[in-house]
N, C-alpha and C positions, 0 to 999 in steps of 0.2 A: 507659435514656435518658429523661429527663424531657421531656414534650411541652411546647411553648411556643406562643404565638401569641394573637391576639386574635379569631380566628374563633369564631362562636357554635357551641354544641354541637348546635344544631338541624340543622346541615348533616351531622352524622354519624349522625342517627337514620334509622330505616326504610331502611337500606341493603340492597338486594336480595341482595348477594353479598359477604360479608366472610369472609376466610379468612387464616390465617397463611401468609405467603409461603413457598415451598419454600426450604429451605436450599441453599446452593451447596456443591457437593462440595469437600472439602478437597483442596488441591494439595500436591505435595511438591517444588516448584521451590525450590531453595535452602534446603530444610528447613522446610516447613510454611507455604507461602504460602496464604492462607486464606480465611476465610469471615466475612461480616458486616461491620457498620460499623467496629467497632474494629480488626478484622484488616486492613481495607483499608490503614490507615496502616502496619501491620507489613510487608505484602508490598511496598508501594510504597517504603518506606525501605530494605528489603533489596535491592530492584532497583537503587536509586540507588547503594548501597554496592557492588554487583557491577559497576555501570558504572564507578565510580571505580577498582576493581581492574583491570577490562579496559583502561581508558585508561592507567593507570600501567604495567601489564605490557606493553602494546603499545609504549610509549615505551622501556622497558628493552630489549626485544628489538630495536627499531629502532636504538637507539644502539649496542648491542653489534654488530649486523650492520654498521652504518656504520663502526665502528672497525676491525673485522676486514677488511672489503672495501677500505677506503681505504688502510690502512697496510700490512697483510699482512707484518708483520715489519720494515718500514722504520722509520727513526728518527721519533719523534714527541715533541712536547712533553708534559710531565706534566700540563699544565693541561687537555689533552683529556679525561683521566680525570675531572677535576673537572667539566668541562662535560657529560660523559656522565651524571654523577650529578645534575646540576642540571636537565637537560632534562625528566625526568619530572614533577617537581612544577610546573615552569613550564607544561608542556602542560596539566596538569589545571587550573591556575589560569586559563589562557587559555580553556579550555572553559567554566569557570564564568563568566568575564566575558562569554562569547558566549551565556550562558544555555542551554548544551547539557545541563544537568541539570534544567531546569524540567520538572516532571511533566506540564504541559499539552502539551509537544511530544514526550514519550516514548510508548512503547507502540504507537502506530499513526501512519501518515502519514510524509511525507518531510521535514518541517521539521527533525527531529533530525539527519538526515544533512547537510542544507544547513548547519546551524550548525557541524557538525564540519569541513566543508570550508572554511567561512569562518574558523574558528579556525586551520586549517592555513595558509591564505594569510596571515593576520595574523601568525602566529608567524614564518613565513619572512621576511616583509618586515621585521618588528621585529629579527630577528637579523641580517639583512643590513645594516640601518641602524646597528645597534649596532656591528657589526664595522667599518663605514666610519668612524663617528664616533670610535671608540677606536683606529682605525688598526691593528686586530688582523689579523695574517696568518692568517686562518682558512681551513682547507682547504675549498674549495668543494665538492669531491666528498663529503666527510664530511657537510657541512651538507645538501646536496641529498638524499643517501641517507637520512640520519636523519629529516628532516622529511617527505619523501614516504612513507617506510615507516611513520612514526608515524601519519600521517593515514590511510593505507590500512589498517593493522592495527586502528586504532580503529574505522573504519567496519565492517570485517569482524567485529570482536568484538561491536559493538553489533547488527549484523545477526543474528548467531548467537544472542545473548542474547534478542533480540526473538522469534526463531523458537521458542526454548524457552518463552517466555512464551505465545505463541499456541498452542503444543501443550498447555500447561497449561490455557489457557482453553477449548480444545475438550473438556476433561474436566470443565469447570465450575468450575475454580479461578481465583483472582485476578480475580474479576469485581466490577464496581461494581453495587450493588443500586439499581435505578432505579425511581422512582415517576413515572409519566407523567401529565401533565395535558393534557386536550384533549377534543374531541368523540370519541364512540365509534368512528366509522369510521377516523379518523386514528390513534387509539390502537391499534386492531386492526392497521392496516397497519404502523405502526412496530414493533409487537411482533413481527410475523412477520418483518420485515426484520432486526431485531437478533438474533433467535434463530436465523435462518438462517445468519448469518455471525458467529460468536461471537468472532472474534479482536479485534473492537473492544472487548470487555470490558464491554459494557453488558447486564446481565441485568434484564429488566423483571419486577418482583415484584408490581406492582399499578398501579392507576390511580385518578385522581379525575376525575369527569365533571361537566358542568353539571347542576344539580339536576333539570332536566326530562328528562334522559336516564337517570336512575338506575333507573327502573322497567323499562326494556328492556335494562339492561346485561348481564344473564345471557345474552341471545341474541346480543349483538353483540361482546362483549369476552371474550377467552379468558384473562384474568388476573383475580385478585381485585380488586374495586372497594372502596376504603376510605372513600369519601365523596364529598361535593360539592367543588367547587373552593375554596370559602371555608375549608374545613378542611384544606387541603393540607399546611400545616406540621405540624399535629397528626398527620395521617395518616402523613406521612413518618417522624416520630419513632416512632409506634406500630408501623409496619411494619419498622423497622430499616433504612430506606433511607439510603444515603450520598449519593445524587444525585437531584435532581428535574429532570425534563425537561418543559419547557413547549412544547407544540405551538401552531400558529396557532389562536387561539381568541378571538373577539370579546368573550367574557365577561371575559377577563383583560385589563383596560385597564392603562395605564401606572401609575396610582396603586396598583392592586391588586397588580401585579407587583412594585413597589417594596416594599410592605409584606411580600410573600412573601419577598423577598430578605432583609429585616431579620430576619424570624422564622427563616428557615433558618440565618442566620449564627449565631444563638445556639446551635444544635445542631451547628454545623460541618458542615452538609450542603451539598453543591455544588448550584449552580443552572445548568442548561443551557437556553437559549432556542433552539429549533429554528427555522431559517429555511425558508420555503417555496421558496427558491431552491436547486435541487438541482444536484449535481455541480460545485460551484464551490469551488476550493481557497482556503485561508485567506490565501495571499499576494496574492490578487486582491481581498480584502475589507478595507476600511479603515473603521473607525467614527469619524466626525467629529461632535463636539458642535456643534449649531446652536441657540443660544438655550436651552441646557439640555436639548435633545432629542438623543439619540444617533442620528445618521443613518448608514446603511450605504452606503458608496460602493463600487460594483462596477466594477473595471477590466476593459476588454475583453481577451480573450486575445491575446497577442502572437505571431502566427503568421507574421510576415514580417520583413524587414529583417535586422539583424545577428544576431538569434537564429536565424533560418533558415539563414544562412550558416554559423554555428558548428556547427549540427547537420549540415549537408551535409558540411563539412570533416571532422568527426568520423566520420560514416558512411563516407565514401570511404576515409579513412586506415585505419580499423579493418578495413574489408572487405578492402582490399588486403593488409594484414598477415595476416589470417586465411587468405586464399586461398593465400598463400605457405606459411604454416605447415602448413596442412591438405592440401597437395597429395598427400602419400602416402596420406592417408585417402581422398581422392577416387578415387585409382587403385585402392585396395583395394575400395571399395564398388562401383565400376564392374565390377571383375573378378567379384565375388560375384554381381551381378545377371546378368551374362552367363552364368555357370556355372549359375545357378538356373533361369532361364526363357528365356535367349536374348533376342532382340529388342533394341530400343533401350534405352540406359542412361538417357537423360533423358526426362522427360515435360514437354511445354510446353503451357501453357493460357492462353487470353486472360483477363486480369483487368483491373479498373478501377483506374487510378492517381489521383493528385491532379487535381482539376478535372474528373473524368469521362473523362480520356484513357485509351486502351486500351494495354496492353503484354502481352508474352508472358512469363509467369512460368515459371521453370525449376525443376524438382525432379528428384530421382532417382526413377525409375519404381518404384512399389510395387504396381501392379496388373497384371493380365494385359492383354495388348495389346487385347483386345476389351471392355475395361471400359466405355468410353463407349457402345458399342452396346447393352450389357446394362442400362443405367441405367433406361430406360423401363419395362422389365419388372419392375423391383424397386421402383418408386415406393411401392407399398403397404407395403413393409417399412421405410419411413423412420421412424426413432425420434425425429426432431426435429420440433417444431412450427415454423411460420414457413417460410422459403424454403430453409433449409439441408437438405442431404440427407446423413444420417449413419446408418450401421448399425454397431453394435458389433462383430459378427462378420461383416463383409462378405466374401462368398465370392469377390469379385473381387480381393482382396488376396493377393499371393503370400506364400510362406513367408518369404522375405527381407524383403518389404515390411512384414510385421508387426513385425519387429525394428527396421527403420529408422524406422517410425512411432513405435514405443514411445519411442525416444530422440531423436526429431526429426532424425535424420541425413538423412532424405530432403529436408529443407529447406536443407541446406548450399549447394546450387547457387544459391540465391537471393542469395548474396553477389555473384554476377555482376550481378544486377539492381540491387543496392545500388551497385555500382561504376559502373554505367551511369546512375545517378541516377533510376531508375524506382521504387525502393523505398528504405526506410530500415531501419536495424537495429531500431528500435522504432517502432511505429505501430499503427493499426487493422488488422484482418484484411483482406487483399486480397480484395475481393468479385468474384464473377462478374457479367458484364453482366446475366444473367437475374435476379440478386438485386437489383441496383441499380434495374432497371425496376419492382420492386415496393416500393421504398422509399417511405414517406411523407415529407413535406417535411422533418421534423425530422431524419430519419436521413441526409439528404444532406449534413448538416454534417460528417460524418466524412470526406467527400471533400475537405475543405479542406487536409489534410495527406497526405503520402505514406503508402501502406500499409507495414506493417512485417513483418520476419521474426518478431518476437515483439512482445508487447504485454500490456496488462492482461488480455486474454482468455486469453493463454497461461499467465500465472502465477496465474490465478484459477479454474482448473478445466478449461481446454482444451476438449476435445470434450464434457465432461460438462455444460457450461453450456447453459442454454436460449437460444433465439434472442433473447429480450428482454434477458437478462442480458449477452450478448455485445455487443449494440448499446449498451446502457447504459454498459458499460465503455469501449467505443470512444469514445463521446461524452464521457465523463469525461476520457479522455486528451487529446482535442482541446481541451477547455476549460482544461486545467490543465498543458499541456506545459511542461517545463523540462529542462535538461541533467541536473540532479540526478535528476529523475524518471526519465529514461532510464537512468541508471546504476543506480538502484535496481531497475528492471525487469530489466535485464540480469543483475544479481546474483541476483534471484529466479528468473529463467529457468534459470540454471545448476542451482539446487536442484531445480526442478520436473522438468527434463529427466533429472537423475540418478535421481529417483524413478520416472520413467516412468509417472506416474499421469495418467489422463484422456485418453490418446492412443489413437486407433483409427481 
């Protein structure tokens, strides 16, 4: 790749640490998703093609199921067969019009799923209106089954495909090669954060620092330093980066950043400008031009009104349904607990709800009856920093309790708390009063919503998370809640629980 740019060569001289960036391991997802700047376009294009196949196949399965379930050997018009063949390309077209194949919304985040849901609603409304205008006697059952199944199967297929991608990224494949620009401490922090959670697909291969920090770069930055900020475009091309990330840095003013964007455009290198505003989702951010200046407008999180009502109705309805369906499972678990250790089946503990109110959370008992009395003597064995008390091989846990905890079956009685309005299906982890007493002011914001049976902490590591990470995830949930976000977390929870990882 030919380096371009107007920066002087002096910025690249006397660099204390220059090294070829490590190659990213080859992946085998879909046949060679790969490595380097050129290969980035290969695996991204292959991913989009797989998405097209998933969406088309989902519609074929949905229309076939709707046809069989609706008619079941009864008489039908032949044009239903033509309609069944027409729906798949129409669905893919609606998804394209809803921008569900844009690469900036794929791979991570919930925006992709929101666009699929919007496409499903739009197609349903469009077909209903077309049927009305054409005065067509369209079977409503067929239409409902086909469109609901199409949306659900597309969501499920995209979810599975993304999980396959994330697994490949944990092996080092399908990564974006990132050159980071900023001050040394900020570069070191973002590098550790991105390398700790690789599913985002950003692999830092090097950095450019202000000229005054180059001398101490070897002691402060753990990645190769390719030069000063003025030579960023040349450095990105030389390093084989496909993305440049700009952190908050006074040395990079608006004019310099604009020139950098022009220089990167020539080599088709992406530019990311990192905001210092953390844990704020994209749908709350709007960039508005003011006299030629891009101004970032941040909407407040919507935690009340109609959105809270929708969430409450969904929680109560789904909890009631699950309690009915899982009644035999409740009886079986209660019997096993009685046969194992005797004593009470349920464990009740005071937790803190929304607004600091107290409630009694219900779980299946997984510990011996004297567990609370033994906790003081075991404080020194705590494996967690902060205020959480967790021991991987806790001797207070019963034989049955280990199995129940592994698959989160002990938490099923919390459906009663959800039905009573004390908890939600998805939300922050329900804290103990003793934990809340030690919260700094920022952490009290997580008490603005109901605690949940599951949440970001559940699908991001469960008990393996540090105290700081669990709090950060809870705050992120509070700041960015949406019904789609809840549905995604519920889907991820099912996958995590089946693996049984991180629970003890």
